[in-house]
C-alpha positions as CSV (number, residue, x, y, z in Angstrom):
1,W,144.3,86.3,88.8
2,L,147.8,84.8,90.0
3,T,146.5,81.3,88.9
4,E,144.3,82.3,86.6
5,Y,146.8,83.8,84.4
6,G,149.2,80.6,85.4
7,L,151.5,83.1,87.3
8,L,151.7,81.9,91.0
9,E,155.3,81.7,92.3
10,A,156.9,80.9,95.6
11,P,157.3,84.9,96.4
12,D,153.3,85.5,95.5
13,E,152.8,82.6,98.0
14,R,154.9,83.6,100.8
15,Q,153.2,87.2,100.9
16,L,149.7,85.7,100.5
17,V,149.8,83.1,103.5
18,N,151.9,85.2,105.8
19,P,151.1,88.9,104.8
20,V,151.9,89.9,108.2
21,Q,155.7,88.9,107.9
22,E,156.4,89.4,104.7
23,I,154.3,92.7,103.6
24,I,153.7,94.7,107.2
25,G,156.9,94.0,108.8
26,P,159.4,95.0,106.5
27,G,157.9,98.7,106.6
28,G,155.0,97.5,104.3
29,Q,151.3,98.5,103.9
30,I,148.0,96.6,102.8
31,F,145.1,98.5,101.2
32,L,141.9,96.5,101.4
33,A,138.7,97.9,98.6
34,R,135.3,97.5,100.4
35,R,131.8,97.1,98.7
36,N,128.5,96.7,100.4
37,G,131.0,95.7,103.1
38,E,132.6,93.1,101.2
39,V,136.1,93.2,100.2
40,V,136.7,93.3,96.8
41,G,140.1,94.8,96.1
42,T,143.5,94.8,97.2
43,C,147.0,96.0,97.0
44,A,150.2,96.6,99.4
45,V,153.9,98.5,99.0
46,L,156.6,97.1,100.5
47,P,160.3,98.4,101.1
48,H,162.8,97.9,98.0
49,E,165.8,99.8,98.3
50,A,166.4,102.5,100.8
51,D,164.2,104.8,99.6
52,V,161.9,103.0,97.0
53,L,159.2,100.9,97.3
54,E,157.5,98.3,95.6
55,L,153.7,98.0,94.4
56,V,152.5,94.5,95.2
57,K,149.3,92.3,94.9
58,L,147.1,94.9,93.2
59,A,144.0,92.6,92.6
60,V,139.8,93.6,92.4
61,A,137.4,91.0,92.0
62,P,135.4,90.8,88.8
63,G,132.2,92.0,89.4
64,A,133.7,95.2,91.1
65,Q,136.1,95.9,88.0
66,G,135.4,99.4,86.1
67,L,134.7,100.8,89.6
68,G,137.6,102.6,89.8
69,L,139.0,100.9,93.0
70,G,142.4,99.4,91.4
71,R,142.8,103.3,91.2
72,R,141.9,104.5,94.6
73,L,144.1,101.3,95.8
74,V,147.1,102.1,93.5
75,E,146.9,105.8,94.5
76,A,146.5,105.0,98.1
77,C,149.6,103.0,97.7
78,L,151.6,105.9,96.3
79,T,150.3,108.5,99.2
80,F,151.6,105.6,101.8
81,A,155.1,105.7,99.6
82,R,154.9,109.7,99.9
83,D,154.8,110.0,103.2
84,R,157.7,107.7,103.9
85,G,159.5,110.2,102.0
86,A,159.6,107.3,99.0
87,R,161.5,108.9,95.8
88,R,160.6,105.9,93.3
89,V,158.0,103.6,93.3
90,V,158.8,100.4,91.6
91,L,156.8,96.6,89.8
92,L,157.0,93.8,87.9
93,S,154.3,92.7,86.0
94,N,153.3,90.5,82.8
95,S,152.2,91.7,80.0
96,Q,148.7,89.7,79.9
97,L,147.3,92.1,82.7
98,G,147.0,94.5,79.9
99,A,144.1,96.6,82.6
100,A,146.6,96.6,85.0
101,L,149.6,97.8,82.9
102,R,147.6,100.5,80.8
103,L,146.2,101.7,85.3
104,Y,149.5,102.0,86.3
105,E,150.8,103.8,82.6
106,S,147.9,106.7,83.4
107,L,149.3,106.9,86.6
108,G,152.5,107.9,85.3
109,F,154.7,104.4,85.9
110,R,157.2,104.0,82.8
111,R,158.4,100.8,81.3
112,L,162.4,100.6,82.2
113,P,164.2,97.1,80.8
114,M,163.6,94.2,83.0
115,S,166.7,93.4,85.3
116,P,168.3,89.7,85.0
117,D,167.8,88.9,88.7
118,A,164.1,89.7,88.7
119,A,162.5,87.8,91.6
120,Y,159.8,86.4,89.5
121,L,160.3,84.2,86.4
122,T,157.2,85.5,85.3
123,A,157.4,88.5,85.1
124,D,158.1,90.5,81.7
125,V,157.5,93.7,82.5
126,Y,159.1,96.4,85.0
127,M,157.7,100.3,85.9
128,E,159.1,102.4,87.9
129,L,157.3,105.9,88.9
130,D,159.2,108.4,90.6
131,L,157.5,110.2,93.1
132,S,159.9,113.7,92.9
133,A,157.9,114.1,89.0
134,Q,154.6,113.6,90.3
135,P,151.8,115.4,91.8
136,A,150.9,114.2,95.5
137,A,147.5,112.0,94.9
138,R,144.7,113.3,96.7
139,R,144.0,112.2,99.9
140,L,141.5,109.6,99.9
141,V,138.5,109.3,102.5
142,P,138.1,105.8,104.6
């Protein structure tokens, strides 16, 4: 979707080319969705500040969209964040990604003003979820 919408930037490339160093190494986690043995979705979460994690790289293959996989991936990231003691989860997105924005809002994320020093030039949406105000998501079975 990054290339489809013309949103691929240098930080994206670093995370996609070397996810172990860029996401796992700093203490993040990558979640995958499989369907019929094939990976059809992903979402990751990585440290942003002391008790804040950032949700990154949510994507579901076109043929697997509409099955609730994106929601389950984000819920897995939120469970990971809660288990790590995070107070908030933040994300940067783009207003072109309507389905993703609706998903985030349905999970309790709220839009806040963009920071002028955001890491992505193409990001025009900043969202935050206060985990202390949200009930824990149900545990997902692998």
